[in-house]
C-alpha positions in Angstrom: -14.1 31.9 14.7 -15.5 29.6 12.0 -14.7 25.9 11.5 -13.9 23.4 14.1 -14.2 24.4 17.8 -12.3 22.6 20.6 -13.4 23.3 24.1 -11.7 22.4 27.3 -14.1 20.4 29.4 -12.6 21.1 32.8 -15.0 21.7 35.6 -12.5 23.6 37.9 -11.5 26.1 35.2 -15.2 26.6 34.2 -16.3 27.0 37.9 -13.6 29.5 38.5 -14.5 31.3 35.3 -18.2 31.5 36.4 -17.1 33.0 39.8 -15.0 35.5 37.9 -18.0 36.5 35.7 -20.3 36.6 38.7 -17.8 39.0 40.5 -17.8 41.2 37.4 -14.0 40.8 37.0 -14.1 39.0 33.7 -13.5 41.9 31.3 -10.3 42.9 33.0 -8.8 39.4 33.0 -10.0 37.6 29.8 -7.1 39.2 27.8 -4.7 37.6 30.2 -6.5 34.3 30.0 -6.3 34.4 26.2 -2.6 35.1 26.5 -2.1 32.1 28.8 -3.9 29.9 26.2 -1.9 31.3 23.3 1.4 30.9 25.2 0.5 27.3 25.9 -0.2 26.6 22.2 3.2 28.1 21.3 4.8 26.0 24.0 3.2 22.9 22.3 5.0 23.9 19.1 8.3 24.4 20.8 8.1 21.0 22.5 6.8 19.4 19.3 3.9 18.0 21.3 2.8 18.0 24.9 2.2 16.0 26.9 2.9 13.4 24.2 5.5 14.1 21.5 4.3 14.3 17.9 5.2 11.5 15.5 8.4 12.3 13.7 8.4 13.6 10.1 8.4 10.8 7.5 11.5 10.1 5.4 9.6 11.3 2.4 8.8 14.7 4.0 12.4 15.0 5.2 13.5 14.3 1.6 11.2 17.0 0.2 11.8 19.7 2.8 15.0 18.9 4.7 15.2 18.7 8.4 13.2 21.3 10.4 11.1 21.4 13.5 7.8 19.6 13.1 4.9 21.9 11.8 7.4 24.8 11.8 9.0 24.8 8.4 10.1 28.2 7.3 7.3 29.8 5.4 4.7 27.6 7.1 1.4 29.3 7.7 0.3 27.1 10.6 2.1 28.5 13.6 2.0 32.1 12.4 -1.8 32.0 11.9 -2.6 31.1 15.5 -4.6 33.9 17.0 -5.9 35.0 20.3 -8.9 37.1 21.3 -11.0 37.9 24.2 -14.1 39.7 25.2 -16.1 40.5 28.3 -17.1 36.8 28.6 -14.6 34.8 26.7 -10.9 34.1 26.1 -9.9 32.0 23.1 -7.1 30.9 20.7 -7.8 29.7 17.2 -6.8 29.5 13.6 -8.7 30.4 10.5 -7.0 28.2 7.9 -8.6 25.1 6.4 -5.4 23.1 6.3 -4.9 23.4 10.0 -7.3 20.7 10.9 -5.4 17.9 9.2 -2.4 18.6 11.5 -4.5 18.7 14.7 -6.6 15.6 13.9 -4.6 13.7 11.2 -6.1 12.1 8.2 -5.7 11.6 4.5 -4.3 14.4 2.3 -2.7 15.1 -1.0 -3.8 14.2 -4.5 -6.2 11.3 -4.3 -5.9 11.4 -0.5 -3.0 8.9 -0.7 -0.9 10.5 2.0 -1.7 9.8 5.7 -0.8 12.7 8.0 -0.6 11.7 11.6 -2.4 13.8 14.2 -0.1 16.3 15.8 -2.4 18.1 18.2 -1.1 21.6 18.9 -4.3 22.9 20.5 -3.8 21.0 23.7 -4.5 22.4 27.1 -2.1 20.8 29.6 -2.6 20.5 33.4 0.0 23.3 33.8 -2.1 25.5 31.6 -5.2 24.7 33.6 -3.3 25.6 36.8 -2.1 28.9 35.4 -5.6 29.7 34.2 -7.1 29.0 37.6 -4.3 30.9 39.4 -4.8 33.9 37.2 -8.6 33.9 37.8 -8.2 33.4 41.5 -5.8 36.4 41.7 -8.3 38.5 39.8 -11.1 37.4 42.2 -9.0 38.3 45.2 -8.2 41.7 43.7 -11.9 42.2 43.1 -12.7 41.2 46.7 -10.0 43.6 48.0 -11.5 46.4 45.9 -8.6 46.9 43.6 
């Protein structure tokens, strides 16, 4: 995917992934890992931020759009454009939309860059997600060792 890349720098997940690749079990489990990541991102939208809640919508935004879940207004392209993919040596989630970065990182937007949009990180890998990734990989490693 083009654009900004976020990577999880977690040594346990990476070490388990290396063992998975060394065992030759990667291609069978990377689609599942991709789904774990995707589900976690969707959970971030549902919770409106995890582990830290997103900043509420401004009164101006509420006046323009009415009340709605943060980053989930009807017709919004953000959540619907989150994708997942996998290959023999990778599992990823991403988005290919230039406006997505402002919501992840925050910054100035609008005409003349007069509006400050707070960071509302939706690509967040929680401890629970890390545990699920590791458990999924360890299960695949055990199945590979058992000859399944």
